[in-house]
C-alpha positions as CSV (number, residue, x, y, z in Angstrom):
1,M,200.4,-232.2,8.1
2,A,198.4,-229.3,9.7
3,N,200.4,-226.6,11.5
4,P,199.7,-227.3,15.2
5,S,200.2,-223.7,16.2
6,I,196.9,-222.8,14.3
7,G,193.6,-223.7,15.9
8,K,190.9,-225.4,13.8
9,D,189.0,-222.1,13.2
10,R,191.8,-219.9,12.7
11,K,193.6,-219.1,9.6
12,P,197.4,-218.5,9.4
13,L,198.5,-214.9,9.3
14,P,199.2,-213.8,5.7
15,K,203.0,-214.0,4.7
16,A,204.6,-210.9,2.9
17,K,206.5,-211.4,-0.1
18,P,210.0,-209.9,-0.2
19,G,209.6,-206.1,-0.2
20,E,205.9,-206.2,0.7
21,V,204.1,-205.3,3.8
22,V,201.1,-207.3,4.8
23,L,197.9,-205.2,5.9
24,L,196.1,-206.8,8.7
25,S,192.5,-206.1,9.6
26,G,191.4,-202.6,9.2
27,G,194.6,-201.9,6.9
28,N,197.0,-202.0,9.8
29,P,200.4,-202.7,8.6
30,Q,202.2,-205.9,9.9
31,I,205.7,-204.4,10.8
32,A,208.2,-206.4,12.8
33,K,208.9,-205.2,16.5
34,G,211.7,-202.7,16.5
35,Y,213.1,-199.7,18.2
36,G,213.9,-196.3,16.8
37,D,212.8,-194.2,14.0
38,A,213.2,-196.7,11.2
39,P,210.6,-199.1,12.1
40,V,208.1,-196.2,12.7
41,R,209.0,-194.9,9.3
42,A,208.4,-198.3,7.8
43,Y,205.0,-198.5,9.5
44,I,203.9,-195.0,8.3
45,A,205.1,-195.7,4.7
46,A,203.0,-199.0,4.8
47,M,199.9,-197.3,6.1
48,P,197.1,-197.4,3.3
49,D,195.8,-194.5,1.3
50,W,195.0,-191.3,3.3
51,K,196.3,-192.8,6.5
52,S,199.9,-192.5,5.6
53,D,199.7,-188.8,5.2
54,V,198.0,-188.6,8.6
55,G,200.6,-190.9,10.1
56,R,203.5,-188.5,8.9
57,R,201.6,-185.6,10.5
58,I,201.2,-187.4,13.8
59,D,204.8,-188.4,13.9
60,A,206.0,-184.9,13.0
61,L,203.8,-183.2,15.5
62,V,205.1,-185.7,18.2
63,V,208.8,-185.1,17.4
64,Q,208.3,-181.2,17.3
65,A,206.4,-181.4,20.7
66,V,208.9,-183.8,22.4
67,P,212.4,-183.4,20.5
68,N,214.1,-186.4,22.2
69,V,211.1,-188.8,21.9
70,R,211.8,-192.5,21.8
71,K,210.0,-194.5,19.2
72,A,209.2,-198.2,18.7
73,V,206.8,-200.4,16.7
74,K,205.2,-203.1,19.0
75,W,202.2,-205.2,18.3
76,N,202.0,-203.7,14.8
77,S,201.5,-200.0,16.2
78,P,204.0,-197.1,16.6
79,F,204.6,-196.1,20.2
80,Y,206.2,-192.9,21.5
81,G,208.0,-192.4,24.9
82,A,209.9,-189.7,26.8
83,G,212.9,-190.1,29.0
84,G,214.8,-193.3,29.4
85,E,213.8,-196.9,28.6
86,N,212.3,-197.3,32.0
87,Q,209.9,-194.3,31.6
88,G,207.4,-196.2,29.4
89,W,205.3,-195.1,26.6
90,F,202.9,-192.2,26.5
91,L,201.2,-192.5,23.0
92,G,200.5,-195.1,20.3
93,F,198.4,-195.2,17.2
94,H,196.9,-198.0,15.1
95,C,195.0,-198.2,11.8
96,M,191.4,-199.1,11.9
97,T,189.0,-199.6,8.9
98,K,187.6,-196.0,8.9
99,Y,189.9,-194.0,11.2
100,I,193.4,-194.0,12.9
101,K,193.0,-194.5,16.6
102,V,195.5,-192.4,18.6
103,A,195.9,-193.7,22.2
104,F,196.9,-191.5,25.0
105,F,197.9,-194.1,27.7
106,K,197.4,-191.6,30.5
107,G,194.8,-189.6,28.6
108,A,192.4,-189.3,31.6
109,S,195.1,-187.0,33.3
110,L,195.1,-184.6,30.1
111,D,193.3,-181.2,30.1
112,P,191.1,-181.0,28.3
113,L,190.3,-184.8,28.0
114,P,190.8,-186.4,24.5
115,P,187.4,-187.1,23.2
116,V,187.0,-191.0,23.3
117,G,186.9,-192.9,26.4
118,S,188.1,-196.5,26.9
119,K,187.5,-199.6,28.9
120,Q,190.8,-198.7,30.6
121,K,190.3,-196.1,33.2
122,D,193.5,-194.1,32.1
123,V,193.4,-194.4,28.5
124,R,191.8,-191.9,26.3
125,Y,191.6,-191.8,22.4
126,L,191.5,-189.5,19.4
127,H,190.0,-191.0,16.2
128,I,191.1,-189.3,13.0
129,H,188.8,-190.0,10.1
130,E,189.6,-189.9,6.4
131,D,189.1,-186.1,6.1
132,G,192.3,-186.0,8.1
133,R,191.2,-183.0,10.2
134,F,192.1,-182.7,13.9
135,D,193.2,-179.9,16.1
136,E,196.9,-179.9,15.6
137,V,197.5,-177.3,18.2
138,L,195.4,-179.1,20.8
139,F,197.1,-182.4,19.7
140,A,200.5,-181.0,20.3
141,D,199.5,-179.8,23.7
142,W,198.1,-183.2,24.6
143,V,201.5,-184.7,23.6
144,K,203.5,-182.3,25.6
145,Q,201.2,-182.9,28.8
146,A,201.4,-186.8,28.1
147,S,205.1,-186.8,27.7
148,R,205.5,-185.4,31.2
149,L,203.5,-188.1,32.9
150,P,204.8,-191.5,34.0
151,G,204.4,-193.6,30.9
152,E,203.1,-197.3,30.4
153,K,205.5,-200.0,30.6
154,M,204.8,-202.4,27.7
């Protein structure tokens, strides 16, 4: 009998074997929703190839810029928030095929603006490609600015 939760044209999501992480489209790790450092570390460890090194740098820069940062994995992406649980999230990132997409949820309020626009008026992105180069000083400044703004509730 067919699985009724899967449409006619949709394939079921891949299942991980014990100890394995499934990579979704673009090489994005499928990590269970969770709060705290452990799920974010699991996500970063599962990022393929060069992306894992960049993920560790992003995480370290965020922690350095916002020492009491809150962390979570939701929708197979790490999220970072400042303040209490009701303050929301200021940053998240996601593996794409050829780059890592870093989302500043209130990026339109940052100075200077992160380089990539969004269909959402407040969101701005930074794309980090395989060479792994990005301005870490500017990134840390954006993180500090973003952490002081009201976060997105998700």
